[in-house]
C-alpha positions as CSV (number, residue, x, y, z in Angstrom):
1,M,33.0,-80.3,88.4
2,S,29.6,-79.9,87.5
3,T,28.2,-76.9,85.1
4,P,25.7,-74.4,85.7
5,A,21.8,-74.8,84.8
6,A,21.9,-72.4,81.8
7,E,24.5,-74.4,79.7
8,T,22.7,-77.8,80.5
9,D,19.8,-76.9,79.4
10,D,20.8,-75.9,75.8
11,E,19.9,-78.5,72.4
12,T,21.1,-78.2,69.1
13,V,18.7,-77.9,66.4
14,E,18.7,-77.7,63.1
15,G,18.2,-74.6,61.9
16,D,18.5,-70.8,60.4
17,T,21.8,-69.6,63.1
18,T,21.5,-65.5,62.0
19,L,17.6,-65.6,62.7
20,A,17.7,-66.9,65.6
21,A,20.8,-65.2,67.2
22,L,19.2,-62.3,66.0
23,S,15.9,-63.0,67.6
24,H,18.3,-62.3,71.0
25,A,19.9,-59.3,69.8
26,S,17.0,-57.4,68.3
27,A,16.3,-57.0,71.9
28,L,18.6,-55.1,72.7
29,F,17.4,-52.1,70.6
30,A,13.8,-53.2,70.4
31,S,12.3,-54.8,74.1
32,F,9.5,-56.3,72.8
33,L,8.8,-55.9,68.9
34,G,12.5,-57.6,68.1
35,P,11.5,-60.8,69.4
36,I,7.8,-60.8,68.3
37,L,9.6,-59.8,64.4
38,F,11.7,-62.9,64.3
39,L,8.9,-64.6,65.7
40,V,6.5,-63.7,63.2
41,L,9.3,-64.1,60.2
42,A,10.7,-67.7,61.2
43,D,9.0,-70.6,58.7
44,D,6.6,-72.8,60.1
45,G,9.2,-75.3,60.1
46,D,12.5,-73.4,61.9
47,E,12.4,-74.9,65.0
48,L,16.0,-73.3,66.0
49,V,14.4,-69.4,65.8
50,E,10.7,-70.2,67.2
51,R,12.0,-71.5,70.0
52,N,14.9,-68.9,70.9
53,A,12.3,-65.9,70.0
54,K,10.1,-67.3,72.2
55,N,12.6,-67.3,75.1
56,S,14.3,-64.6,74.3
57,L,10.2,-62.9,74.1
58,N,9.5,-64.6,77.7
59,F,12.7,-63.3,78.8
60,Q,11.9,-59.4,78.2
61,I,8.7,-59.4,79.9
62,V,10.6,-61.3,82.9
63,V,12.9,-57.6,82.3
64,F,10.1,-55.5,81.8
65,V,8.6,-56.3,84.9
66,A,11.5,-56.5,86.6
67,L,12.1,-52.7,86.0
68,L,8.4,-52.1,86.5
69,I,9.8,-52.6,90.2
70,A,13.0,-51.2,89.9
71,G,10.3,-48.0,89.2
72,V,8.1,-48.4,92.2
73,L,10.7,-49.1,94.4
74,S,12.7,-45.8,93.2
75,F,10.6,-44.1,95.6
76,V,13.0,-45.6,98.7
77,F,15.4,-45.7,96.7
78,I,16.0,-49.1,96.4
79,G,14.8,-49.1,92.5
80,L,18.0,-46.9,92.1
81,L,20.5,-50.0,92.6
82,L,17.9,-52.3,90.6
83,F,18.0,-50.0,87.8
84,P,21.2,-50.4,86.1
85,I,21.9,-54.2,88.1
86,V,19.0,-54.8,85.8
87,A,20.1,-53.4,82.7
88,I,23.9,-55.1,82.9
89,A,21.8,-58.5,83.7
90,D,20.0,-57.8,80.1
91,V,23.1,-57.2,78.1
92,V,25.2,-59.5,79.0
93,L,22.5,-62.4,79.0
94,V,21.8,-61.2,75.9
95,L,25.0,-61.6,73.6
96,I,25.8,-65.1,76.1
97,A,22.3,-66.0,73.7
98,T,22.7,-64.3,71.2
99,V,26.6,-66.6,70.7
100,R,24.8,-69.7,72.1
101,A,21.8,-69.6,69.0
102,N,23.9,-69.0,66.3
103,D,25.7,-72.1,67.5
104,G,23.0,-73.6,66.3
105,K,21.6,-73.9,70.3
106,V,18.0,-73.3,71.6
107,Y,19.5,-70.9,74.3
108,S,17.4,-70.7,77.9
109,Y,17.4,-68.1,80.2
110,P,18.0,-68.6,83.8
111,F,15.0,-68.1,86.0
112,T,12.6,-67.4,83.3
113,P,9.4,-68.8,83.1
114,E,7.7,-69.9,79.5
115,I,4.9,-67.0,79.4
116,V,4.8,-66.9,75.2
């Protein structure tokens, strides 16, 4: 049985798992500001927090762009369907990332380019 690409990309790294998990969870309450805050708060040698915060920030940029596109498409009513889909996908993927980061893994969101 094959595993999804997101599961095979997880890499276990030593670091502060609490801050790594919070870097993802904070995105639910403060979209860009949460991951940026934890990226700044990460110790210089804490690769786990730094990589998880960057992945979370990249994903929130993608979510923001998706919401902008949904906003433009709402004039033709397609966007009205996209808003809840993007919101649900955001919450589900952030919760999965939070749990994985709490386990000491670097979670890479699916279909998310490295922007930061």
